C-alpha positions in Angstrom: 105.9 108.1 114.9 106.4 106.7 111.4 105.2 108.8 108.5 102.3 107.7 106.3 103.1 106.4 102.9 100.5 107.0 100.1 100.4 104.9 97.0 98.2 104.8 94.0 97.0 101.3 93.0 95.8 100.7 89.4 95.4 98.0 86.8 93.3 97.1 83.8 89.9 95.4 84.0 90.3 91.8 85.2 93.8 92.3 86.5 92.9 91.5 90.1 93.4 95.0 91.4 90.4 94.7 93.8 91.8 91.5 95.2 95.2 93.2 95.8 93.4 96.1 97.5 91.6 93.7 99.8 94.8 91.9 100.7 96.5 95.3 101.5 93.6 96.3 103.7 93.9 93.0 105.6 97.5 93.9 106.3 96.4 97.3 107.7 96.3 99.7 104.8 93.6 102.3 104.6 92.1 101.6 101.1 90.2 104.5 99.4 88.2 103.1 96.5 87.6 105.9 94.0 85.2 103.8 91.9 83.0 103.0 94.9 82.9 106.6 95.9 81.9 107.6 92.4 79.1 104.9 92.4 77.8 106.1 95.7 77.5 109.7 94.4 75.0 108.6 91.8 73.2 105.9 93.9 69.9 106.7 95.7 70.5 109.7 97.8 73.9 110.4 96.3 75.2 113.9 96.3 75.5 114.2 92.5 71.8 113.5 91.8 70.3 117.0 92.2 72.9 118.5 89.8 72.4 115.5 87.4 68.6 116.1 87.3 69.1 119.9 86.8 71.6 119.3 84.0 70.1 116.4 82.1 66.5 116.3 83.3 64.6 114.2 85.8 64.3 111.4 83.2 67.9 110.4 84.0 66.9 109.5 87.5 65.4 106.1 87.8 62.4 104.9 89.8 64.8 103.8 92.6 66.1 107.3 93.0 69.5 106.5 91.5 71.1 107.5 88.2 69.6 105.5 85.4 72.9 104.2 84.0 71.4 102.7 80.9 69.8 106.0 80.0 73.0 107.9 80.7 75.0 105.5 78.5 72.5 106.0 75.7 72.7 109.8 76.1 76.6 109.7 76.1 76.4 107.6 72.9 74.2 110.3 71.2 75.8 113.4 72.7 79.6 113.6 72.8 79.6 116.3 75.4 77.4 114.5 77.9 80.2 112.6 79.5 82.2 115.7 80.2 79.1 117.4 81.7 78.5 114.4 83.9 82.2 114.2 85.0 82.1 117.9 85.8 79.4 117.1 88.4 80.7 113.8 89.7 84.5 114.4 89.8 84.6 117.3 92.3 82.3 115.3 94.7 84.5 112.3 94.4 87.7 114.3 95.0 86.1 115.9 98.2 85.2 112.4 99.6 88.7 111.0 98.7 90.3 114.0 100.6 87.9 113.4 103.6 88.8 109.7 103.8 92.5 110.3 103.4 92.5 112.9 106.2 90.6 110.5 108.4 93.3 107.9 107.7 96.1 110.4 108.5 94.4 111.5 111.7 94.2 107.8 112.7 97.9 107.4 112.2 97.6 104.8 109.4 101.0 103.9 108.0 99.8 103.2 104.4 97.0 104.8 102.4 96.1 103.1 99.2 94.2 105.0 96.6 92.5 102.4 94.4 92.0 104.3 91.1 91.2 102.2 87.9 92.0 105.2 85.6 94.9 106.5 87.5 97.2 106.6 84.5 94.5 108.0 82.2 93.9 110.9 84.6 97.3 112.4 83.8 99.7 114.0 86.3 97.2 114.7 89.1 97.6 111.4 90.8 101.3 111.1 90.1 101.8 114.3 92.0 99.7 113.1 95.0 101.1 109.7 95.7 104.6 108.5 96.8 104.5 105.5 94.5 102.3 104.0 91.8 101.7 100.2 92.1 100.4 98.6 88.9 98.7 95.2 88.9 99.8 93.8 85.6 98.0 91.1 83.6 98.2 89.7 80.1 95.1 90.5 78.0 94.1 86.9 77.4 93.8 86.3 81.2 92.0 89.6 81.6 89.4 88.6 79.1 88.9 85.1 80.6 88.4 86.5 84.1 85.9 89.1 83.0 83.9 86.7 80.9 83.6 84.3 83.8 82.9 87.1 86.4 80.6 89.4 84.4 79.2 87.1 81.7 80.1 89.7 79.1 80.8 88.8 75.5 84.4 88.8 74.4 83.9 91.6 72.0 82.6 94.0 74.7 85.5 93.2 77.0 87.9 93.8 74.2 86.3 97.2 73.6 86.7 98.1 77.3 90.4 97.1 77.3 90.9 99.1 74.1 89.4 102.2 75.7 91.9 102.1 78.5 95.6 103.0 78.3 97.8 100.2 76.9 99.5 97.7 79.0 102.9 99.3 78.1 101.6 102.8 79.1 100.4 101.5 82.4 103.7 99.7 83.1 105.6 102.9 82.0 103.8 104.8 84.8 104.6 102.2 87.5 107.1 102.5 90.3 106.2 99.0 91.4 104.7 96.1 89.4 102.8 93.1 90.8 102.2 90.5 88.1 98.8 88.7 88.4 98.4 87.1 85.0 98.6 83.6 83.5 100.0 81.0 85.9 99.9 83.1 89.1 98.1 81.3 91.9 96.3 83.0 94.8 99.1 81.9 97.1 101.7 83.5 94.8 99.6 86.7 94.7 99.5 86.7 98.5 103.3 86.4 98.6 103.8 89.3 96.3 101.4 91.5 98.2 103.1 90.5 101.5 106.5 91.6 100.0 105.2 94.9 98.7 103.3 95.6 101.9 106.5 95.3 103.9 108.3 97.6 101.5 105.6 100.1 101.9 105.9 100.1 105.6 103.3 97.6 106.8 
């Protein structure tokens, strides 16, 4: 029985990382979305909510029973330590769910597990030690900005701040074992071709 390959998938905002993850899933990969797991932990009924209420107060829980993200952003802006306290609550829960999903994929005999982690490079050596390869979806900043402006209706200045808060393009490429370029001039057909090539190399 072939062994399971495990890869980390990452890329900056607007790079098309989620599209690549979807294409890999269509080819049979088990995709574990760290961001989606994190959001679920603070959605209504999420596992992080009791500890968030105990740590920050019930005012941080909205009328819908989920984390009031606007209130948390305001708190983080005022209190430099609030982000670390929130992460100390959320990150262990996310790690547990990632482990659970990965084990389920292993038990099912899936040949490729893809950990979709936007801040994989920022997280230091933890992910590097876990995965066999790091696949970076690379994109030029101008195209990133155009895509996010069209998709999220955010002003250019806010998108530039988000990009500046992430690791640089060079740092991300420096951490890559494999690079899939999805910037200016790359069509969806060309992206499909690249994903097909890498999927085959990863055992699918």
